Steps between C-alpha positions, in 0.01 A plus 500: 500500500450309824285192483165492682541295815198270553394279787267209414250389766298184430426190705565265203866416444410438135353844461795666676739323261283567191440870573860547598634344181251697289608829660870425493473445125442876471834686498351789697377295792681305775319272736679561832303255715180301558282403788241225567246699697414851608684488834828396339429750221488784755828392658670461157366837386644670810838339428524542123295819445392402147369749242193294418333195662288247312251368751274193493151539649445163658779390746524335839616661824441856367312540169579757228249760620622474855860540391415792274320695776787451744761581231332823401469609864862410587701522178304630202612310192366471145297172478359307206248239610476157334130417516292195431211516247225427754226704662674492831835579338347800320350639825834464684678665210270799519577521874874485413475780247310706758772421758803629303584243227592674177354239259432135461541218250252212487657154504371335183398162657466539873733512794736246343532629142748296303423732208607819691705585189180602329487810715879556507500810278215654703675430828834641384333811358310567831814447704679752281217747535491463874876547529484796270256696718646813642542509880238780514250294296551195723455711816175642355385149416572385855315798644187419305501129580676416826259514801607743765387512870209724567601790724322499843162656462526553128185444303661431156507139381823309496662485157386182323157499663171608341381843613170362620387178673484194265254216581640154568607351172651819367211611282252782526162412643287662230456350158658706222272749320520377139482791250207505257632771269836564333734729693494864386874524556772231545834485673749229393787427736813313376757348741758228521793449746409672826141532381310307767636724781449811287144397409423448863609857571314631200159336554496579878508869403204489257165645608185292536347661193733553208247557220729296278577138429848366570695216342836379643752314284766351735753261348430182689450133401168313515401399851636804673280782375189370681691510829626853422151617416370369836785677686442834324127474565567511875691828463276683253170677559395393151422135404806324365473172304691289254340566162277240337385482137147606599605819682399845404747781558281722714539789744640445847632149436857382460572206267835318507611330174541130575834335455577332164228704324499829320201722597328695219161666472208513264364837382234458768755465781461125540814320608650235267788276611723364223801272493680651212883477505689687771582868418822644636560147638196519733135403512308697610668799333398859570567596135224260385242637750585869438490460122160326523336749743642826350265508194199428718552759781720750301537827706329340792790263562791526746803268479706471821839339466655369826821326598632215282768362277501550122291722276151351510235784493710723269321397176168502692565848636564624146152362400345678802656831403398460129140464611507805729560319828731583792809323635650506855822335596660416836814691580844339537538566870193298595535220241641170601617451143503809282457324164150527373446859622838603360417359157169686483658824630796483254253446216347841587156350575450602865277781610589480868782331694393424853623322813312191592357670811341773285370276223167406656406861561603595146283222361199615704551861383521387138183294536313790664604735218412243233158455659425870461571485124240471224288182474640197317430474129172329408698214333646413839177519686334265249802266511478479879154341471616229260 
């Protein structure tokens, strides 16, 4: 098989050398070039036409986000961002994922990470996943994320922009309406690679009243989920927040599992965040959340499995089905990486396979139908008050 041709773009000569050496150690990868800033990176990408680019966020002349946006407009290429573990770095990374980057890897100790080898396996795996995307999947990913000019006189928002005005600072003006009672129904969404862009599409299609609670488990390290939650909140008619240990899973609110913690629930719907060992190599893991919530909500639970590598959510989907719940999975054509949805589908656990564009409507329909069902068992109503 042909090796994956990679271009490394980083302003640090040490990082260019370290990342290049790390990648060249893999027999399936060939580093074909490097660049010290975004402007040189664009010129080198035009010349070499790499399969994948690793792209630093903070660079002089033209930074990573600026290069990415120009690259995706001129020469769409699969990009893995190398991000710093800072608040600003997390916000820029979310912008990058919303502008066409396939995934990101957090540098373990800042812009100059002499211990970059700690994330070597993760970086190689994500490069392989990006290179392995079908052409159709990559085009669909670009269509969802890359901003396109607004036609003259058109009223639709430009791709990548919230569908309604957002106050300065990027947050909604009104304070979130905190639930006082446990949600009657619950939707748990699992996603990984390609998830941030998919989640943006999903939540923007949800109605302002869902009559269900929603929990999102996105594979993402600590420090990045808070930024993702803020971004999703600007696109969603429901309130979206990073989950805290005091939260109650209630109707019409979306809680995002924080990075480096598994999210579970008490019988009364109260969120608990635990740092048990990673499951399926990740923390948070969708399997942990699904297996915790399934015995509480039983037939009033919907699991939604979106794009991502691996098989996380399969064991959880089995628990959902055993307790009478429902499972939806994203289809292959609209998935950036058809790993998690494939695993659930091949296990025979899926009730409906849907495109990403149809998923929000299907969730709303399920919630409406579940809301017309019989009242919750007395045990659940009592538990909700505890």
